[in-house]
DRENDO-351139 format. One line per 3 residues: number of its first residue (from 1); their letters; for each residue x, y, z of C-alpha. Coordinates in steps of 0.1 Angstrom, whole numbers, plus 5000, padded with zeros to 4 digits. Layout:
N
NUM> A> X/Y/Z ~ ...
END
This chain:
202
1> XXX> 6687/9276/4965 ~ 6677/9266/5002 ~ 6709/9270/5025
4> XXX> 6725/9237/5033 ~ 6727/9235/5072 ~ 6753/9207/5068
7> XXX> 6780/9229/5052 ~ 6812/9230/5071 ~ 6816/9265/5087
10> XXX> 6849/9281/5098 ~ 6845/9310/5123 ~ 6881/9321/5115
13> XXX> 6872/9324/5078 ~ 6840/9343/5086 ~ 6861/9370/5107
16> XXX> 6891/9375/5085 ~ 6874/9375/5051 ~ 6865/9414/5050
19> XXX> 6899/9425/5062 ~ 6917/9402/5036 ~ 6892/9413/5008
22> XXX> 6899/9450/5016 ~ 6937/9443/5006 ~ 6931/9418/4978
25> XXX> 6905/9443/4959 ~ 6928/9467/4949 ~ 6956/9443/4942
28> XXX> 6934/9422/4919 ~ 6916/9450/4902 ~ 6935/9440/4867
31> XXX> 6936/9402/4876 ~ 6915/9380/4855 ~ 6923/9346/4870
34> XXX> 6932/9333/4906 ~ 6942/9302/4918 ~ 6934/9295/4956
37> XXX> 6956/9269/4970 ~ 6940/9253/5001 ~ 6903/9264/4998
40> XXX> 6894/9246/5031 ~ 6856/9250/5036 ~ 6852/9272/5005
43> XXX> 6840/9302/5025 ~ 6867/9324/5014 ~ 6860/9316/4976
46> XXX> 6826/9324/4974 ~ 6830/9357/4995 ~ 6858/9367/4974
49> XXX> 6843/9358/4942 ~ 6811/9378/4950 ~ 6833/9407/4959
52> XXX> 6853/9406/4929 ~ 6831/9394/4900 ~ 6855/9403/4873
55> XXX> 6879/9376/4880 ~ 6878/9337/4878 ~ 6883/9322/4912
58> XXX> 6898/9287/4910 ~ 6892/9266/4941 ~ 6917/9238/4948
61> XXX> 6925/9213/4978 ~ 6932/9178/4985 ~ 6903/9154/4975
64> XXX> 6890/9149/5009 ~ 6882/9185/5012 ~ 6861/9188/4979
67> XXX> 6828/9181/4994 ~ 6828/9210/5016 ~ 6839/9232/4989
70> XXX> 6814/9220/4964 ~ 6787/9227/4991 ~ 6796/9263/4995
73> XXX> 6804/9268/4957 ~ 6771/9251/4945 ~ 6749/9270/4969
76> XXX> 6765/9303/4960 ~ 6760/9297/4923 ~ 6786/9322/4911
79> XXX> 6798/9317/4875 ~ 6831/9332/4884 ~ 6838/9306/4912
82> XXX> 6850/9273/4898 ~ 6846/9239/4913 ~ 6878/9225/4931
85> XXX> 6907/9210/4914 ~ 6926/9181/4932 ~ 6960/9198/4942
88> XXX> 6987/9184/4963 ~ 7014/9212/4965 ~ 7040/9182/4968
91> XXX> 7032/9168/4932 ~ 7056/9178/4905 ~ 7027/9186/4880
94> XXX> 6999/9208/4891 ~ 6964/9204/4873 ~ 6961/9241/4863
97> XXX> 6972/9265/4837 ~ 6992/9296/4841 ~ 6972/9322/4862
100> XXX> 6974/9359/4869 ~ 6974/9353/4908 ~ 6976/9328/4936
103> XXX> 6962/9332/4970 ~ 6965/9310/5002 ~ 6955/9313/5037
106> XXX> 6965/9293/5067 ~ 6984/9267/5048 ~ 7020/9271/5053
109> XXX> 7020/9265/5091 ~ 7000/9233/5086 ~ 7023/9217/5059
112> XXX> 7059/9207/5062 ~ 7087/9228/5054 ~ 7095/9206/5024
115> XXX> 7060/9212/5011 ~ 7064/9249/5017 ~ 7094/9248/4993
118> XXX> 7074/9229/4969 ~ 7045/9252/4972 ~ 7068/9281/4962
121> XXX> 7082/9264/4933 ~ 7048/9253/4920 ~ 7035/9290/4922
124> XXX> 7067/9300/4905 ~ 7059/9278/4877 ~ 7023/9287/4876
127> XXX> 7021/9325/4877 ~ 7023/9347/4846 ~ 7052/9373/4848
130> XXX> 7043/9400/4871 ~ 7019/9378/4888 ~ 7009/9381/4924
133> XXX> 7011/9353/4951 ~ 6991/9365/4983 ~ 6998/9344/5016
136> XXX> 6977/9349/5046 ~ 6986/9336/5080 ~ 7010/9339/5111
139> XXX> 7046/9344/5108 ~ 7077/9349/5130 ~ 7101/9375/5126
142> XXX> 7139/9371/5136 ~ 7132/9340/5156 ~ 7104/9356/5175
145> XXX> 7067/9351/5175 ~ 7046/9382/5172 ~ 7023/9375/5202
148> XXX> 7018/9351/5232 ~ 6988/9336/5214 ~ 7011/9327/5183
151> XXX> 7036/9310/5207 ~ 7009/9288/5220 ~ 6994/9282/5185
154> XXX> 7029/9270/5176 ~ 7035/9249/5203 ~ 7001/9234/5196
157> XXX> 7007/9227/5159 ~ 7041/9213/5166 ~ 7024/9190/5193
160> XXX> 7001/9176/5167 ~ 7027/9173/5139 ~ 7064/9179/5145
163> XXX> 7067/9189/5107 ~ 7044/9217/5110 ~ 7046/9251/5127
166> XXX> 7046/9289/5123 ~ 7069/9298/5095 ~ 7099/9325/5097
169> XXX> 7094/9354/5076 ~ 7130/9356/5063 ~ 7131/9319/5054
172> XXX> 7098/9322/5034 ~ 7111/9351/5016 ~ 7144/9335/5008
175> XXX> 7124/9304/4993 ~ 7102/9328/4976 ~ 7130/9346/4959
178> XXX> 7145/9314/4947 ~ 7115/9309/4927 ~ 7116/9346/4911
181> XXX> 7089/9357/4937 ~ 7098/9389/4954 ~ 7082/9406/4984
184> XXX> 7063/9436/4974 ~ 7043/9442/5008 ~ 7038/9427/5042
187> XXX> 7006/9437/5057 ~ 6996/9435/5094 ~ 6962/9419/5098
190> XXX> 6938/9413/5130 ~ 6945/9384/5152 ~ 6983/9386/5150
193> XXX> 6983/9377/5110 ~ 6999/9389/5082 ~ 6992/9392/5043
196> XXX> 7024/9387/5022 ~ 7022/9399/4987 ~ 7049/9386/4963
199> XXX> 7053/9396/4926 ~ 7067/9371/4900 ~ 7098/9388/4886
202> X> 7097/9371/4852
END
């Protein structure tokens, strides 16, 4: 297939995909199905799907982001990367069966805190027992940002939408635990980001 020059492109996704997949590959070695929440441009989905062909990677996002995801998925033509589901984390019912793992990147700081709570509730309902939830993005610790660039980023986010902003690590872990999701690992990543790995207790 001829590459589509009109595909949306995220430089950040291009930069962070290799460090992320380096951690996901051993974590997902025995995983058969993954739900990605907030697939964005679709770049992560096709890269991770190509790197981990043993698993089915289900893309999802709000409907307005589906055209971009479809461009990437259709051009890649990978049998294990599935077209996007319309998924709003605030909805009471999600359009997906139970899965072995859930992945999301750079979403918690975009949505409201209420939707962060609903996200973890939905993941708790959707994961199989012992399933993994991997969350990539920036976090603050003990009320402090990890870098000056994250301070500026947080101010920018809140300036655009007062309900958004970089989330506090301890608060996220507390919400996760309330949905039977317990922190397994907290990995430092490039550009002052983290990869948090939660495991469903039951």
